[in-house]
N, C-alpha and C positions, 0 to 999 in steps of 0.2 A: 299121301305125307300126312302124318299127324303131328299135330302142335306140341312141341316139348316144352317149350316155355315161353314166357311173354317179360320184356323188360323195358322199364322206363329210361335208360340210360344207353346210348349207342356203345359206348367202351365198355360196359360190363356185357353187353350182348355179343360184341366181336369179340371179347375174352372168351366167352362160353362157346361161341362157334369153332374159336381156334382148338377148342378141346375134343372135338369131334373129329371123327374119321368117315371117310367115305362121302357120298354126296352131302353137300350142306348149303346153307344160303341164309340169308338174313332178308326179313321183309318187313319193311316199315309201312306204318298206316298213319293216318293222321284223322284225329277227332277235333273238331273245333281249332284249338292251339296247341294240342297236346299230340306229340308223335310218340307212337309206340313201336316197340320191335318185337316181331314174332320170330321165334327159332324154331321152325319144322326140321323134322327127320323123316327117314324112312322108317316103317312099322316095323322092318326087321331089324332095326338098330336099337329098339325101345327095350331090349331085354340086356342089353351090355353098356348102355351108357349111364353115367351117374355124373352129373355136373354139381360141385359144390364148393 
């Protein structure tokens, strides 16, 4: 899987995830007191995905 985008806001990340087709997931990670949300996707999806 390749990292598609990183978000600071969970709602924004969930909205972007909803626009994807196929295998999708949202991964969060914590650094100190900050949580960021990573949106990975399959490499085969990169040519057809545009989030904006």
